[in-house]
C-alpha positions as a printed NumPy array, in Angstrom:
array([[107.248, 113.464, 139.148],
       [106.216, 110.381, 136.555],
       [104.483, 112.893, 134.063],
       [108.239, 114.689, 133.804],
       [109.777, 111.306, 133.057],
       [107.133, 110.63 , 130.458],
       [107.566, 114.085, 128.686],
       [111.196, 113.077, 128.656],
       [110.639, 109.908, 126.774],
       [110.357, 106.901, 129.15 ],
       [108.836, 103.853, 128.522],
       [105.233, 104.022, 129.027],
       [101.751, 102.166, 128.541],
       [ 98.668, 103.899, 127.946],
       [ 95.31 , 102.863, 128.728],
       [ 93.337, 101.058, 131.682],
       [ 93.743,  97.516, 130.292],
       [ 97.548,  98.029, 129.54 ],
       [ 98.08 ,  99.711, 132.59 ],
       [ 96.796,  96.794, 134.802],
       [ 99.038,  94.141, 132.841],
       [102.1  ,  96.377, 133.663],
       [100.95 ,  96.617, 136.848],
       [100.417,  92.961, 137.684],
       [103.567,  91.979, 135.884],
       [105.888,  94.081, 137.939],
       [106.643,  96.215, 135.033],
       [105.178,  99.359, 136.113],
       [107.561, 102.057, 138.031],
       [104.451, 104.674, 138.96 ],
       [100.982, 105.277, 137.548],
       [ 99.484, 108.422, 136.279],
       [ 95.739, 108.662, 136.553],
       [ 93.598, 111.99 , 135.227],
       [ 91.763, 113.493, 138.069],
       [ 88.902, 113.874, 135.238],
       [ 88.465, 110.416, 134.27 ],
       [ 85.46 , 108.322, 135.849],
       [ 86.089, 106.909, 139.119],
       [ 84.751, 103.709, 137.944],
       [ 87.286, 103.474, 135.496],
       [ 90.399, 104.397, 137.521],
       [ 89.321, 102.661, 140.784],
       [ 90.481,  99.022, 140.118],
       [ 93.966, 100.485, 138.679],
       [ 94.105, 102.659, 142.439],
       [ 93.077,  99.56 , 144.04 ],
       [ 96.117,  97.173, 142.26 ],
       [ 98.344, 100.044, 142.888],
       [ 97.884,  99.855, 146.511],
       [ 98.164,  96.552, 146.541],
       [101.657,  96.439, 144.857],
       [102.561,  99.513, 146.716],
       [103.371, 101.439, 143.676],
       [102.995, 105.531, 143.226],
       [ 99.97 , 106.906, 141.618],
       [100.589, 110.789, 140.549],
       [ 97.319, 112.109, 139.68 ],
       [ 97.119, 114.672, 136.12 ],
       [ 94.694, 117.404, 135.869],
       [ 93.375, 116.04 , 132.869],
       [ 92.706, 113.371, 130.446],
       [ 93.799, 115.627, 127.536],
       [ 96.99 , 116.235, 129.29 ],
       [ 97.944, 112.674, 130.121],
       [ 97.277, 111.636, 126.599],
       [ 99.192, 114.7  , 125.203],
       [102.125, 113.93 , 127.448],
       [101.879, 110.282, 126.265],
       [102.245, 111.315, 122.673],
       [ 99.005, 110.35 , 121.401],
       [ 95.945, 113.07 , 120.396],
       [ 93.028, 111.586, 122.406],
       [ 92.985, 111.571, 126.306],
       [ 94.001, 109.419, 128.271],
       [ 92.6  , 108.079, 131.662],
       [ 95.34 , 106.295, 132.981],
       [ 99.11 , 105.464, 131.585],
       [102.08 , 103.498, 133.633],
       [105.236, 104.269, 133.475],
       [107.794, 101.649, 132.658],
       [110.555, 100.555, 134.898],
       [113.545, 100.582, 132.661],
       [116.187,  97.591, 133.108]])
């Protein structure tokens, strides 16, 4: 669902810190997390999403998530931003 949005050009922030900021500021519509990312990296993001009621979608690999976000390296977390 959100992965298709990202591939179609929806605004997105990439990385744990940027995603956490977007979630905390209620700017995230949903979050993508790579299944092969370390749990100690993604755990706090999952917890924050649970507290804020934000949907989390998993992506099989960091490489796939990075590519979908338009970067040439893997990404563990990305947040799809709400459109105004």
